[in-house]
VOBA-1610 file (N, C-alpha, C; in pm, whole numbers, padded with zeros to 5 digits, always signed):
BEGIN
Unk-04555+04188+08815Unk-04442+04177+08680Unk-04336+04131+08796Unk-04275+04202+08922Unk-04188+04152+08996Unk-04195+04031+09019Unk-04306+03982+09080Unk-04332+03855+09108Unk-04314+03717+09036Unk-04352+03773+08886Unk-04358+03692+08772Unk-04181+03661+08763Unk-04122+03755+08733Unk-03963+03750+08724Unk-03910+03666+08827Unk-03943+03694+08956Unk-03895+03615+09078Unk-03924+03485+09074Unk-04037+03464+09006Unk-04084+03296+08990Unk-04002+03240+08917Unk-04002+03303+08787Unk-03923+03238+08682Unk-03765+03217+08736Unk-03711+03338+08767Unk-03567+03305+08839Unk-03549+03211+08933Unk-03663+03187+09023Unk-03639+03087+09138Unk-03669+02951+09054Unk-03731+02942+08951Unk-03751+02820+08858Unk-03630+02796+08804Unk-03576+02871+08736Unk-03452+02853+08657Unk-03322+02809+08738Unk-03333+02887+08871Unk-03232+02850+08952Unk-03229+02692+09024Unk-03355+02644+09041Unk-03391+02526+09080Unk-03368+02430+08977Unk-03405+02440+08867Unk-03370+02366+08727Unk-03211+02341+08697Unk-03129+02471+08742Unk-02977+02443+08739Unk-02920+02356+08829Unk-02975+02373+08938Unk-02915+02329+09075Unk-02939+02161+09056Unk-03068+02129+08968Unk-03098+01978+08944Unk-02976+01945+08832Unk-02958+02013+08735Unk-02847+01988+08635Unk-02723+01952+08700Unk-02693+02045+08776Unk-02555+02051+08865Unk-02556+01915+08945Unk-02654+01897+09005Unk-02670+01774+09097Unk-02656+01639+09005Unk-02724+01662+08883Unk-02708+01528+08814Unk-02588+01511+08754Unk-02524+01627+08702Unk-02401+01601+08654Unk-02273+01556+08759Unk-02296+01615+08902Unk-02192+01566+08983Unk-02230+01423+09012Unk-02335+01347+09011Unk-02383+01205+09027Unk-02319+01152+08906Unk-02332+01167+08796Unk-02273+01096+08668Unk-02121+01108+08695Unk-02044+01199+08727Unk-01910+01213+08728Unk-01859+01124+08842Unk-01943+01109+08951Unk-01874+01020+09062Unk-01922+00886+09053Unk-02022+00863+08942Unk-02071+00739+08927Unk-02158+00671+09059Unk-02199+00754+09118Unk-02283+00747+09245Unk-02420+00641+09218Unk-02472+00652+09056Unk-02592+00599+09024Unk-02562+00498+08906Unk-02628+00407+08902Unk-02619+00319+08800Unk-02663+00387+08684Unk-02576+00382+08562Unk-02605+00443+08423Unk-02689+00370+08322Unk-02811+00322+08376Unk-02871+00234+08281Unk-03036+00284+08287Unk-03056+00404+08346Unk-03178+00463+08345Unk-03163+00620+08312Unk-03263+00675+08212Unk-03264+00819+08148Unk-03270+00908+08288Unk-03229+01053+08280Unk-03252+01125+08370Unk-03390+01197+08334Unk-03459+01251+08448Unk-03566+01323+08395Unk-03552+01460+08480Unk-03591+01549+08377Unk-03555+01671+08439Unk-03720+01786+08413Unk-03716+01902+08444Unk-03851+01992+08455Unk-03873+01982+08298Unk-03985+02000+08245Unk-04049+01974+08127Unk-03989+02092+08029Unk-03979+02189+08116Unk-03894+02294+08025Unk-03766+02282+07972Unk-03699+02178+08027Unk-03546+02143+07992Unk-03530+02027+07915Unk-03649+01997+07809Unk-03646+01870+07722Unk-03493+01855+07652Unk-03471+01989+07592Unk-03331+01969+07521Unk-03219+01934+07616Unk-03192+02014+07723Unk-03089+01952+07800Unk-03087+01813+07863Unk-03225+01759+07912Unk-03239+01617+07916Unk-03190+01517+07819Unk-03228+01579+07692Unk-03208+01490+07608Unk-03033+01466+07599Unk-02980+01581+07585Unk-02839+01597+07576Unk-02765+01514+07684Unk-02852+01544+07805Unk-02791+01444+07917Unk-02769+01302+07899Unk-02927+01241+07859Unk-02922+01114+07857Unk-02832+01047+07749Unk-02831+01136+07631Unk-02717+01100+07530Unk-02592+01083+07596Unk-02530+01153+07650Unk-02421+01145+07743Unk-02394+01048+07832Unk-02505+00983+07897Unk-02514+00901+08009Unk-02493+00778+07912Unk-02579+00753+07798Unk-02562+00635+07708Unk-02432+00631+07656Unk-02329+00721+07608Unk-02194+00699+07567Unk-02135+00682+07704Unk-02115+00728+07798Unk-02059+00702+07911Unk-02075+00547+07945Unk-02191+00508+07942Unk-02240+00364+07993Unk-02158+00265+07871Unk-02162+00313+07743Unk-02114+00233+07616Unk-01956+00225+07658Unk-01884+00328+07671Unk-01760+00345+07695Unk-01715+00261+07813Unk-01775+00248+07948Unk-01735+00192+08045Unk-01768+00030+07992Unk-01879-00012+07934Unk-01867-00160+07918Unk-01781-00189+07838Unk-01744-00095+07698Unk-01619-00121+07625Unk-01469-00164+07707Unk-01464-00040+07799Unk-01332-00071+07866Unk-01346-00209+07964Unk-01427-00246+08037Unk-01430-00364+08105Unk-01412-00472+08018Unk-01469-00484+07915Unk-01436-00601+07769Unk-01300-00584+07727Unk-01248-00446+07721Unk-01086-00463+07716Unk-00990-00515+07828Unk-01035-00486+07936Unk-00977-00533+08041Unk-00978-00674+08083Unk-01084-00725+08017Unk-01117-00872+08021Unk-01021-00929+07927Unk-01049-00903+07803Unk-00946-00944+07700Unk-00785-00932+07704Unk-00744-00824+07795Unk-00615-00808+07837Unk-00601-00901+07920Unk-00662-00961+08034Unk-00636-01047+08114Unk-00623-01173+08046Unk-00715-01198+07957Unk-00723-01318+07913Unk-00601-01331+07815Unk-00545-01242+07746Unk-00409-01227+07664Unk-00288-01268+07750Unk-00304-01185+07857Unk-00173-01218+07938Unk-00179-01350+08000Unk-00285-01401+08033Unk-00290-01553+08097Unk-00240-01652+07979Unk-00301-01624+07875Unk-00280-01698+07752Unk-00111-01696+07718Unk-00055-01582+07716Unk+00070-01560+07676Unk+00138-01628+07796Unk+00088-01610+07935Unk+00174-01662+08030Unk+00176-01841+08009Unk+00076-01888+07984Unk+00049-02021+07969Unk+00138-02068+07865Unk+00131-02002+07721Unk+00189-02085+07604Unk+00373-02016+07641Unk+00406-01969+07720Unk+00540-01928+07762Unk+00599-02048+07831Unk+00509-02101+07934Unk+00518-02158+08017Unk+00579-02298+07960Unk+00507-02339+07856Unk+00502-02474+07788Unk+00681-02518+07740Unk+00712-02424+07668Unk+00844-02445+07593Unk+00955-02421+07694Unk+00924-02323+07796Unk+01039-02293+07915Unk+01040-02390+07983Unk+00942-02473+08046Unk+00934-02597+08151Unk+01020-02697+08061Unk+00962-02723+07934Unk+01036-02841+07870Unk+01182-02840+07852Unk+01221-02717+07818Unk+01376-02691+07768Unk+01429-02693+07942Unk+01380-02663+08036Unk+01421-02673+08181Unk+01437-02843+08215Unk+01335-02895+08181Unk+01341-03050+08232Unk+01436-03132+08145Unk+01460-03105+08015Unk+01545-03189+07911Unk+01691-03125+07983Unk+01741-03021+08020Unk+01867-02974+08028Unk+01906-03019+08174Unk+01792-03014+08266Unk+01802-03078+08376Unk+01841-03232+08376Unk+01771-03310+08308Unk+01809-03430+08299Unk+01935-03452+08248Unk+02002-03370+08137Unk+02116-03392+08088Unk+02227-03354+08184Unk+02207-03258+08285Unk+02310-03223+08373Unk+02291-03328+08487Unk+02202-03423+08517Unk+02191-03518+08609Unk+02270-03661+08572Unk+02330-03624+08449Unk+02392-03746+08424Unk+02396-03810+08265Unk+02270-03742+08212Unk+02194-03813+08073Unk+02309-03764+07957Unk+02368-03649+07983Unk+02483-03595+07883Unk+02588-03700+07876Unk+02593-03801+07971Unk+02687-03892+07918Unk+02633-04040+07876Unk+02538-04028+07845Unk+02432-04115+07796Unk+02446-04115+07650Unk+02494-04201+07567Unk+02494-04174+07406Unk+02358-04227+07368Unk+02279-04291+07414Unk+02171-04341+07370Unk+02062-04235+07398Unk+02063-04144+07481Unk+01983-04028+07500Unk+02013-03900+07473Unk+02151-03870+07489Unk+02186-03698+07504Unk+02165-03627+07381Unk+02165-03688+07257Unk+02109-03628+07141Unk+01997-03600+07132Unk+01917-03688+07174Unk+01769-03680+07146Unk+01721-03567+07252Unk+01765-03564+07375Unk+01736-03476+07464Unk+01783-03334+07434Unk+01901-03319+07369Unk+01958-03176+07299Unk+01861-03141+07186Unk+01813-03237+07126Unk+01745-03198+07017Unk+01594-03147+07040Unk+01530-03231+07129Unk+01412-03189+07219Unk+01379-03044+07233Unk+01532-03003+07343Unk+01545-02886+07394Unk+01563-02743+07277Unk+01648-02787+07192Unk+01629-02713+07071Unk+01508-02668+07022Unk+01424-02772+06965Unk+01298-02778+06918Unk+01188-02684+06987Unk+01218-02694+07108Unk+01137-02599+07206Unk+01183-02476+07201Unk+01332-02433+07181Unk+01356-02294+07175Unk+01323-02257+07049Unk+01312-02307+06944Unk+01240-02242+06848Unk+01109-02251+06844Unk+01000-02333+06894Unk+00882-02284+06932Unk+00870-02148+07024Unk+00970-02117+07121Unk+00947-02025+07196Unk+00990-01894+07103Unk+01079-01916+07005Unk+01140-01794+06941Unk+01001-01771+06829Unk+00943-01844+06783Unk+00820-01833+06718Unk+00707-01782+06775Unk+00685-01779+06915Unk+00585-01750+06983Unk+00625-01603+06999Unk+00757-01579+07035Unk+00772-01447+07054Unk+00752-01346+06913Unk+00818-01407+06820Unk+00814-01332+06698Unk+00654-01326+06641Unk+00578-01422+06682Unk+00419-01417+06659Unk+00375-01279+06746Unk+00434-01277+06890Unk+00354-01204+06952Unk+00389-01044+06917Unk+00511-01027+06863Unk+00560-00900+06817Unk+00494-00855+06702Unk+00446-00957+06603Unk+00405-00916+06488Unk+00227-00861+06530Unk+00174-00936+06618Unk+00050-00920+06645Unk+00010-00793+06711Unk+00129-00785+06819Unk+00108-00637+06874Unk+00148-00542+06763Unk+00235-00520+06685Unk+00238-00421+06588Unk+00134-00407+06511Unk+00084-00520+06469Unk-00044-00519+06356Unk-00177-00445+06463Unk-00174-00512+06564Unk-00336-00446+06650Unk-00290-00308+06689Unk-00195-00258+06681Unk-00140-00117+06727Unk-00142-00030+06649Unk-00161-00080+06486Unk-00105-00002+06386Unk+00004+00060+06351Unk+00114-00024+06419Unk+00231+00002+06426Unk+00324-00062+06270Unk+00251-00171+06216Unk+00330-00244+06127Unk+00307-00163+06003Unk+00418-00135+05948Unk+00424-00076+05835Unk+00420-00163+05692Unk+00297-00144+05610Unk+00299-00217+05473Unk+00361-00158+05366Unk+00405-00208+05275Unk+00461-00174+05155Unk+00396-00223+05059Unk+00316-00154+04972Unk+00211-00201+04879Unk+00246-00170+04741Unk+00264-00288+04650Unk+00322-00271+04516Unk+00261-00404+04462Unk+00279-00396+04310Unk+00209-00495+04204Unk+00343-00599+04223Unk+00309-00740+04180Unk+00399-00811+04188Unk+00338-00960+04116Unk+00417-01033+04043Unk+00359-01144+03961Unk+00344-01264+04067Unk+00210-01305+04064Unk+00145-01400+04133Unk+00202-01539+04107Unk+00237-01575+03970Unk+00269-01713+03938Unk+00417-01735+03998Unk+00497-01611+03956Unk+00656-01645+04034Unk+00628-01637+04168Unk+00557-01557+04239Unk+00554-01562+04380Unk+00515-01728+04432Unk+00394-01765+04367Unk+00347-01904+04431Unk+00452-02006+04412Unk+00546-01990+04289Unk+00657-02081+04267Unk+00761-02088+04354Unk+00819-01954+04398Unk+00922-01942+04491Unk+00874-01987+04639Unk+00739-01966+04664Unk+00653-02015+04775Unk+00700-02174+04780Unk+00650-02217+04685Unk+00658-02390+04675Unk+00764-02439+04696Unk+00861-02355+04613Unk+00992-02410+04671Unk+01079-02395+04800Unk+01030-02276+04867Unk+01050-02266+05006Unk+00984-02361+05096Unk+00845-02401+05081Unk+00780-02470+05139Unk+00802-02606+05114Unk+00800-02645+05028Unk+00834-02800+04993Unk+00903-02877+05079Unk+01030-02823+05108Unk+01111-02927+05191Unk+01060-02971+05330Unk+00956-02888+05402Unk+00912-02902+05537Unk+00798-03015+05520Unk+00761-03056+05395Unk+00645-03197+05393Unk+00730-03297+05302Unk+00858-03287+05279Unk+00928-03365+05195Unk+00929-03510+05246Unk+00922-03517+05408Unk+00907-03659+05449Unk+00781-03705+05491Unk+00679-03644+05433Unk+00527-03663+05480Unk+00461-03730+05352Unk+00337-03775+05358Unk+00273-03784+05239Unk+00182-03693+05207Unk+00217-03587+05238Unk+00127-03468+05211Unk+00195-03398+05060Unk+00117-03364+04974Unk+00189-03287+04826Unk+00108-03156+04834Unk+00195-03063+04770Unk+00160-02928+04760Unk+00141-02909+04617Unk-00011-02878+04583Unk-00008-02862+04434Unk-00064-02730+04428Unk+00010-02660+04321Unk-00068-02550+04261Unk-00112-02521+04161Unk-00242-02478+04162Unk-00324-02499+04028Unk-00276-02399+03945Unk-00289-02422+03775Unk-00261-02313+03710Unk-00285-02172+03729Unk-00204-02085+03727Unk-00226-01942+03712Unk-00180-01865+03601Unk-00264-01743+03555Unk-00205-01699+03430Unk-00068-01637+03443Unk+00024-01672+03341Unk+00137-01604+03349Unk+00168-01474+03404Unk+00100-01377+03324Unk+00105-01234+03341Unk+00040-01173+03464Unk-00023-01256+03551Unk-00121-01202+03635Unk-00040-01108+03782Unk-00089-00987+03772Unk-00029-00938+03875Unk-00090-00892+04009Unk-00066-00903+04117Unk-00185-00825+04232Unk-00099-00715+04292Unk-00187-00672+04348Unk-00157-00557+04454Unk-00144-00594+04619Unk-00045-00590+04658Unk-00005-00591+04807Unk+00099-00575+04870Unk+00092-00614+04990Unk+00237-00622+05056Unk+00302-00764+05037Unk+00435-00794+04961Unk+00435-00909+04919Unk+00482-00986+05033Unk+00590-00927+05106Unk+00650-00996+05230Unk+00519-01030+05329Unk+00436-00961+05332Unk+00315-00979+05452Unk+00245-01099+05395Unk+00217-01097+05250Unk+00132-01185+05177Unk+00194-01315+05190Unk+00335-01301+05183Unk+00423-01437+05203Unk+00379-01501+05354Unk+00370-01419+05441Unk+00344-01452+05585Unk+00210-01517+05596Unk+00124-01443+05538Unk-00025-01493+05506Unk-00013-01655+05481Unk+00036-01676+05331Unk+00057-01794+05303Unk+00114-01911+05370Unk+00192-01880+05430Unk+00306-01961+05524Unk+00214-02006+05615Unk+00161-01941+05694Unk+00069-01953+05798Unk-00068-02025+05776Unk-00136-02013+05641Unk-00213-02111+05596Unk-00157-02243+05563Unk-00055-02247+05485Unk-00003-02406+05450Unk+00034-02453+05561Unk+00096-02381+05659Unk+00135-02481+05792Unk+00024-02514+05885Unk-00076-02426+05892Unk-00223-02477+05947Unk-00259-02577+05865Unk-00282-02593+05747Unk-00332-02696+05653Unk-00233-02823+05689Unk-00121-02820+05685Unk-00046-02962+05721Unk-00087-02988+05881Unk-00048-02918+05950Unk-00093-02929+06085Unk-00200-03024+06085Unk-00323-03016+06043Unk-00428-03082+06074Unk-00455-03182+05923Unk-00339-03228+05881Unk-00359-03321+05736Unk-00260-03429+05776Unk-00314-03563+05747Unk-00204-03654+05766Unk-00163-03712+05645Unk-00228-03669+05534Unk-00187-03733+05386Unk-00284-03649+05289Unk-00277-03699+05179Unk-00350-03624+05057Unk-00289-03483+05016Unk-00352-03367+04964Unk-00291-03289+04907Unk-00333-03180+04956Unk-00254-03035+04925Unk-00279-02911+05001Unk-00302-02837+04867Unk-00391-02769+04817Unk-00409-02704+04666Unk-00403-02560+04706Unk-00318-02491+04620Unk-00334-02328+04632Unk-00393-02324+04477Unk-00550-02250+04503Unk-00620-02243+04366Unk-00638-02092+04350Unk-00614-02026+04224Unk-00650-01871+04207Unk-00743-01863+04134Unk-00880-01810+04145Unk-00967-01773+04039Unk-00961-01602+04015Unk-00929-01564+03911Unk-00934-01434+03872Unk-01059-01376+03826Unk-01092-01264+03887Unk-01181-01199+03839Unk-01161-01061+03770Unk-01275-01008+03770Unk-01247-00861+03699Unk-01162-00772+03750Unk-01151-00754+03881Unk-01072-00643+03936Unk-00995-00711+04068Unk-01004-00817+04074Unk-00930-00900+04232Unk-00952-01060+04160Unk-00854-01105+04269Unk-00814-01253+04263Unk-00884-01333+04375Unk-00924-01428+04386Unk-00968-01496+04482Unk-00859-01617+04504Unk-00812-01605+04622Unk-00690-01723+04637Unk-00730-01798+04758Unk-00727-01947+04722Unk-00771-02034+04803Unk-00683-02125+04836Unk-00651-02173+04981Unk-00563-02279+05009Unk-00674-02399+05078Unk-00661-02522+05012Unk-00762-02622+05033Unk-00671-02742+05067Unk-00728-02806+05175Unk-00657-02926+05219Unk-00752-03042+05249Unk-00705-03171+05264Unk-00794-03315+05292Unk-00773-03329+05418Unk-00770-03254+05502Unk-00724-03307+05637Unk-00867-03320+05721Unk-00851-03310+05872Unk-00949-03335+05953Unk-01098-03251+05954Unk-01062-03158+05886Unk-01166-03045+05885Unk-01183-02980+06024Unk-01287-02909+06014Unk-01338-02797+06135Unk-01457-02829+06186Unk-01486-02830+06314Unk-01630-02871+06353Unk-01723-02722+06368Unk-01846-02734+06313Unk-01932-02602+06290Unk-01913-02525+06415Unk-01912-02579+06545Unk-01895-02475+06661Unk-01761-02406+06648Unk-01669-02459+06606Unk-01541-02372+06592Unk-01507-02284+06495Unk-01584-02286+06394Unk-01543-02200+06266Unk-01564-02047+06279Unk-01658-01999+06423Unk-01670-01875+06411Unk-01551-01838+06515Unk-01488-01947+06578Unk-01378-01881+06666Unk-01192-01893+06633Unk-01197-01949+06526Unk-01066-02002+06476Unk-00985-01875+06434Unk-01029-01788+06404Unk-00922-01656+06412Unk-00913-01589+06519Unk-00954-01627+06649Unk-00916-01551+06749Unk-00770-01613+06805Unk-00728-01496+06883Unk-00576-01545+06925Unk-00582-01660+07022Unk-00497-01757+07002Unk-00458-01855+07096Unk-00571-01951+07105Unk-00666-01973+07004Unk-00784-02051+06991Unk-00734-02142+06922Unk-00722-02264+06961Unk-00695-02413+06892Unk-00810-02523+06871Unk-00818-02562+06757Unk-00954-02630+06715Unk-00911-02766+06795Unk-00778-02841+06812Unk-00732-02932+06851Unk-00620-02898+06964Unk-00642-02884+07076Unk-00535-02846+07168Unk-00420-02935+07152Unk-00435-03068+07187Unk-00325-03149+07194Unk-00269-03159+07079Unk-00346-03163+06981Unk-00280-03213+06825Unk-00193-03094+06786Unk-00257-02960+06841Unk-00172-02852+06783Unk-00031-02848+06881Unk-00039-02881+07006Unk+00080-02872+07064Unk+00171-02990+07010Unk+00121-03103+06985Unk+00211-03211+06939Unk+00276-03163+06793Unk+00247-03111+06709Unk+00265-03055+06598Unk+00358-02905+06587Unk+00356-02858+06723Unk+00408-02718+06704Unk+00293-02597+06672Unk+00315-02499+06671Unk+00223-02375+06645Unk+00224-02297+06762Unk+00185-02171+06734Unk+00171-02065+06863Unk+00023-02025+06902Unk-00061-02058+06804Unk-00205-02047+06839Unk-00221-01911+06778Unk-00166-01843+06708Unk-00190-01690+06660Unk-00155-01675+06522Unk-00131-01826+06428Unk-00109-01786+06298Unk-00220-01740+06225Unk-00355-01775+06239Unk-00478-01735+06182Unk-00509-01586+06216Unk-00488-01573+06370Unk-00510-01438+06392Unk-00429-01321+06316Unk-00295-01365+06267Unk-00220-01279+06202Unk-00247-01270+06093Unk-00278-01363+06035Unk-00361-01383+05912Unk-00464-01286+05877Unk-00556-01295+05962Unk-00702-01208+05960Unk-00667-01051+05977Unk-00556-01016+06069Unk-00533-00856+06076Unk-00449-00806+05952Unk-00336-00933+05882Unk-00299-00859+05768Unk-00389-00843+05658Unk-00476-00933+05620Unk-00566-00921+05518Unk-00669-00805+05541Unk-00713-00774+05664Unk-00756-00662+05693Unk-00710-00545+05641Unk-00566-00529+05674Unk-00483-00413+05642Unk-00472-00421+05490Unk-00513-00525+05393Unk-00527-00533+05274Unk-00655-00504+05210Unk-00757-00443+05313Unk-00896-00412+05266Unk-00958-00561+05231Unk-00945-00671+05290Unk-00992-00819+05222Unk-01030-00883+05369Unk-01069-01014+05349Unk-01122-01087+05480Unk-01108-01214+05456Unk-01071-01269+05543Unk-01014-01408+05532Unk-01180-01499+05582Unk-01177-01596+05489Unk-01307-01687+05530Unk-01277-01831+05496Unk-01342-01916+05568Unk-01341-02041+05569Unk-01478-02147+05555Unk-01441-02254+05461Unk-01553-02330+05434Unk-01507-02463+05492Unk-01560-02535+05572Unk-01491-02675+05600Unk-01626-02790+05635Unk-01585-02885+05637Unk-01672-03010+05695Unk-01600-03108+05766Unk-01650-03114+05873Unk-01570-03195+05946Unk-01558-03356+05905Unk-01408-03373+05904Unk-01375-03521+05849Unk-01345-03517+05691Unk-01365-03397+05641Unk-01349-03379+05505Unk-01244-03268+05442Unk-01181-03206+05538Unk-01090-03106+05503Unk-01159-02957+05493Unk-01080-02849+05462Unk-01110-02724+05492Unk-01043-02649+05383Unk-01125-02495+05346Unk-01068-02432+05215Unk-01081-02291+05287Unk-00969-02231+05303Unk-00951-02103+05361Unk-00914-01981+05228Unk-00995-01904+05229Unk-01003-01826+05077Unk-01009-01644+05122Unk-00962-01610+05043Unk-00979-01437+05042Unk-00960-01371+04922Unk-00949-01241+04891Unk-00967-01181+04783Unk-00851-01077+04797Unk-00750-01030+04674Unk-00658-00957+04658Unk-00685-00864+04551Unk-00671-00734+04536Unk-00660-00663+04424Unk-00598-00683+04305Unk-00632-00667+04169Unk-00557-00685+04072Unk-00472-00557+04041
//
């Protein structure tokens, strides 16, 4: 009997030593966490727990690596986007200081260009603040019911001056007079302005329509344009930060590359989802649902 107890004790001590050794290896990451740990047959439950822990550690490690890669890409994109207006402003001011300020043929033109780039810089910084607050969960939403027809009329009155000198027309399809929707009115305005600006950016003529389809519990709100459309390869990426379908065109007409990403996050905070249908050369329709 004593011999049996001694044998069992010795075996358990050996098992515990194996477990301690395994835990030390996991903690120090001296091994690749891609294969399962194998212990004595009598330690099946502990082996299963250890392998589950290894899987979680490995998943966390992969997630952290992706997060670090995303952070690097984000910082690189921000640096690049900031350089463009800063260098442009510096170039125009340097030209003015070198004598162009006294030339009435170009001085106001250069000042206007420098001012335009300061506006682009301001817009970029505001969008960066917004997306940072949204993604960190610090952006406070104020949900309440508001009249959709009145809201869209105010939106059109605000937006029409920006397209008054273009062949583009904003058309709001009929909306029921008493229709109330539930959401953050200020952030919903931000969503609509971003979608309208995006439609103008990729249109040269035609109409931009706002269409509302009323359902039993919610409304489908659409922004439809007759612009250049989006190629199929780009559709899955257009809501990424700083992703531009046509980089050269985007820079010519302005934009921070964050507008659609902000739209996506704001609508997710409304338990909704932004979607898009597009045919290259024929235009795009962005649409989402909001509760009534």
